[in-house]
N, C-alpha and C positions, 0 to 999 in steps of 0.2 A: 376615503372609505372603499371606493371601487378597487383602488389599488390593493388595498389590505385585503379585499375578498378575493381577488385574482390571485394573490400570493398564497393565500390559504388553500384555494381550489388547486393551484398548482402543486402544493405541498402534499395535498391530499391524493392527487393523481400519481404522484412520484412514489408515495407510500403504498398505494394500491398496486402500482405496476410492479414494484419490489416485491411485495407479498405474492402476487400471482406468479412471478419468475421464481421465486422460491419454491412455491408449491408445484410449479411445472417441473423444476429440477429434482424435487423429492420424487415426484411421481415417475420420471425417467429413471431416476436411480432405482426405484422400487420395481420398476417393470424389467430393468436391465438384470437385476438380481433374481427375480423370478425366473427370466429366460435362462440364465447361467444354470440355476438349480434344475430346471426342467430339462436342459441339455445334458446336465451331469447325471440326472436320474434315468434318462433315456438310455445312456449309454453304459450304466454301472449296475452291478448286481446289488440288491437291497441288503443282502445278508453280510456279504464278504467285502463289499467295497471295490472288488475286482471288476474289470470289464465285464459286461454281460455276454450272452452268446452272440448276439448280432454285432455287438461291436468288435469283438475279438475276431470274428469271422470276417468282417469288413475290413479290419486292420490288416489281416492276413492277405486278403485279395488286392488291397492296395500294395503291399509290398511285392506281391507276385506280378502285378500289372507293370510295376516299375522296373521289372527285370533284375531285382536285386537277390542275391544268394539268400535263402531263407532256410531256416531249420526249424521244424517243429517238434513238440513234444506232448503227447497225451498223457496225463497222470490221473490215476484213479487211486483213491483212498481204500486200503486193503480192509476187508470185512466191515464195510460202512454199514451195512444192514445188520451186523451183530453188534455194533455200538448203539444203533437206534433201539434194536429189540431188547438188549440187556439193560442199558442205562436210560432209555428214554430219548425222545427227539431233542430235547434241550441239549443233551450231551451230543447228539449228531450235529446240531446247528454249532456248538461249541468246538467240536472237531473241525468242521469246515472253516470257522473263523480263525482259529489257531493256525490251520494249514495255509489259509490266504495271507495271513499276518507275515508268515515266514517266507511266502513266495514274494511278497511285495518288495522284500529287501534285495532281491536279485536283479541284476543289470539287464533284465529282458522284460518283454510285454507279455503278460499273463492274464487269461480271463477265465470266467467260470462257463463252462459249456451248459451246465445243468446237473442236478443230482451231486455226486461227488466225483465228477470229472472236471479237470482243468485242463487248458491248452496253453502251452508255451509258444511264442513265436519269437524268434531271434534273426535278425538281419547279419549274418555272418556265415563263415566257411563251417562245413560238416563237423570237423573235428571240435571246433570252439562250441557250436551248437551242441553237440553230445555232452560236452563238458559242463554247460549250463544246465542241460536236462538232468544230468547227474547231480549237480548241486541242488536242484530243485527237488529231486527225489530224496536226497540226504536230508535236506532241510525238513521235510515232513517227517521223516523218519527218526529225527532227533527230538520231535515234538511230542508233548504229553499235555493231557487235559484233565482236570479234577471233575469227576462225575459223582456228586452227592458223596464225597469222601473217598472215592475210589479213584486211584490214578489209572489212567487210560493211556497206553502207548500207541502212538499213531505210526503208520507206515503206508507207504504207497508204491505202486508200481507204474513204471513209465515205458513209452515206446516212442522212438524218434524216427524222423524220416528227413531227408533233405531234398531240395529242389533239383530238378535236372530239366532241360529244355522241354518245353510242351506240356508239363505237368500242371494239371488244373488243381485248385485248392481241395475239391472233395477227393481226388485221387491222391494227393500228398497226405491228407488227413487219414484215408483208409489205408495207406503204408504205414503210418504210425500207429494205427490201430491194431493192424496184423502184428507189428513188432510188439506192442504191449501185451497182446494175447499170447504170444510166443513167450515172453517174459513171465507172465503168470503161469502158464503151463509148465514152465521149467523152474519156478519157484526162484527167479532171479528178480533183482530190483529193477533191472532196465535192460533193454534191447534196442538195437539200431536195426532199422529195416535193411534187408538184402534179398535178392531174388529168390533165394532158397527158402525163406520163411513161409510157410503154408498160409493159405487164406483162412479167415476166421471161419469156424464151422457154423453152419446155419442154426444150430441150436444153442450156440454160445451167448452169454447175456450181451456181450458186446454188439451183437446184431441190432440192438435198439437204437444204436446211434444213426442219425443221418446228419450230414455235414453240409447243410444248407441254411442260410441266414433265416 
């Protein structure tokens, strides 16, 4: 009788231990999943799924700190305000989402800085970096969205800059900003930075940008 009771108790303890271990494993899996989701959300833009401002600027800084050759491109959707004003904010969101979908297909790292502005970071030489930026601009220029039965053609303007010794991330991005403003002023799809490109005028919309995380 005692032996039977001990056997039953041992079986009960084994089952209880197994159940506890199972619950602990489920809890660990759930917490790990929540952690991964939180980490993803912290580094990605809610609307487009691209890297968000902080994450893309941190990525750029990492590449510069590692002394890798880096090309950057700033891309602005053309007449984004007009899309919002004419077709509504849902159309504006659709434009950003479609642009992001096309940008994700490129072999570079791209994030959304905010508004209608995207940042491309490529660890490559200047010529290849410019080619990637041109591909990004063309990808958006070939995109269309449907806005309540109206077809809206998207387009973008890009400015590029490449690393040189001692250039900080904010300075590199300011150069790309200047190149993009020069492209907009000339009605061109893309421009690469060079020393003869003028600084962005103080009254220009681009002055709203600050390139700090």
